[in-house]
N, C-alpha and C positions, 0 to 999 in steps of 0.2 A: 753237246750235239756233234755227231760225226758226219762225214761226207754222205754216207748212206742214208741217214735220216734226213739230211738236208735235201737230197735228190727226191726222196719220197714226198716231201713237203712241196717242192717245186712242181712235180708232176701231178700229184693227187689234190693238193689244196689249191695251188695257184695256177694249175693248168698249163704249165710250160711243156712244149712238145719235145719229142726226142731230138729233133733237129736244133731246137733251142738249147738243149742241155749240151749237145755237141759244141755249139757256139760258145756257151759258157765255159766249157772245158779249155777251149783254145784261149779264151780271155784269161782264165786262171793261170794257165801255163806261161802265157806271155808276161803276165803281171809278175810272176815269180822271177822270170829272166831279168826284167827291167829293175826289179826291187833289188837285185844284187848290187847294182850300180847306183840307183837313184833314191832308194828308201821311200818309195811312194806310200807304203804302208809299214807299220811297226813290224820288226822282225819277230816279235813275240806272236803276232797273229798270223804268220805265214801258213801255219798248219791249221788254221781255223778260218780260212778264206771262204769256204763254201757256206758256212752258216753265218759267220760274223760280218761278212761283207756282201756276198752274193745273195743269200736268202734274206738277209736284213733289208737289202735294197729291193729285192723282188716282191716282197710283201705289199709294196705301194701299188701294185697292179690292181688290188682290190678297191682302191679309191679313185681310179682313173677310168674314164670311158673311152677306150681306144677306138670304138665304133664311130665316134664323132668326128667332125672335121675341125677339131680344135688343134692346139699345139701345146707342147710342154717344153719348158726351159729348166735345165739343171744348173743351178747357180753354184759356182765353185766345184765343178765336176771332179777335179783332182784326177784320180786314176780311173774315173768312170763310174763311180758309185753316187747316186743310183742310176745315172743317165744311161750308160751303156747297157745295163741289165734291162731296163725298161724299153730300150730301142730294140733289144733282141726279142722281147715279147711282142712288140707292136707289129701287126701284120697289115695295118691299114695305110695305103700310100697317101691318103688324104689327112693323116694324122702325123704332124711333124714333131720331131724331137730335136732340141738344140742343146748343146753342151757348152757352157761358158766357163772358160778356165784361162787365167792370164798368164800361167807359167808356160813358157815355149816348150820346155822339156816335156811336160805333161801333155801338151797339145800334140806334140810329135808321137807320143805313145798312143794317144787316142785316134790319131790318123792311122797309125799302124794297125791298130785294133779294127778300125772300120774297113780297111782294105782286106785284112786277113779273113774276116767272118762275114764280109758283105752285108752290112747293115745300113739302113737309111738313117743317116744322122748328120746334122750340120754342126761342125765344130767352130766355135767362135772364140775370140780372145776376151778381153775385158768387157764386161756387161756395160760399162759406161760408154762404150763406143758403139752401141747398137740401139735400135729402137725395138723394144720387146712388147709384143701384143699376145703373149701366150695366155691361155685360160688357166693352165696348170703351172705352178712354180714349185719345184721340188728342191729340197736341199738336205744335205747330210754333213754336218761339222763345217758349215759355211761361215756363219756369224752368229752373234747373240740375237735372240728372238726380236727384241726391240728394234735392232738395226735391219734385220730382214724385212720386217714390216714397213720400216720407213723407206728402204730402198725400193720395195715393190710398189709402194704408193707413188713414189716419185718417177719411177721409170716405166711403169705399165699403166696404159691409158684406158684400159677396160676392166670390168669386173673380173676378178680372178680368184682362184684358190691357192692358198699356200699349203703344201703337204711337207711337213718337217719331221725328220726322225730325230727324236729327242730321248733324253735319259728320264730318270724317275722324278725329276723336278719339273716336268713340263707344266703341270697345273700351277705351281708356284710361280713360274716365269710368266704365265699369263696374268696371274693376279697381281704381279708387280707392275704391270704396264699401266700407264696413267689412265687410258680410256678403255680398260679391258672389258667393261660392261657393255660397250657399243659393238664389240666383236661378236659375230655368230661363229662359234667354233665347237669343235668336238674332240675329244681325246680317245684314241683307240689304243688297245693293247698290242704290244709287239708279239710276234710269234716266235722271236728268237731269244728274248730275254724278258723274263717275268716282271722286271722293274722298268724296262724301257717302254716308251710310248710313241705314238704317231700323232702329231698335232696337225689338225686340219682347220684352217681359218678361211672364212670367206671375206674378201676385201671388196667392199662396194664404193665405187667412185661417186663423189658427191654430185657430179653432173649427170648421173644416169639414174 
């Protein structure tokens, strides 16, 4: 998939606006600049950023209600995938996006992006140092599934949804969990890779 096809999907399928695309272009260009020094993404994927990183992240908008007054936390945001892409799409001032990244170098990059493209996003350090009450928890290459679920149950005090970009073994990962039958979950197909999946899990707190 080339840039032209990715842009068509962003506009026609996911409903990103022309202004959104302009911001994504700036994000793309800044990432390439920083990547020369810091290797945020693999050099092998530098010519595939539009579909392998941006569109892959953008497809999560289909599973998030940005018209609500909820919030979203991106765990291990790294170079801003998927958090920055989702923040660009968000137009609701009452819907809050938080990016959790413990690397100071990556946080500096995220701050630079926020200032350059003027998006409403809160950039936080280690998630262990914050109280998280987000309804949506998103992640991409953060930790193993079992660890993500454990962390979300420990640090988030309200019912919430995990939305995780996974590879072809998503269902096997679910089935390997000790209490997988107690989860309400669904697996969606990725629009960027026939074998990749999007795993959506509802986490219910016992006291609610």
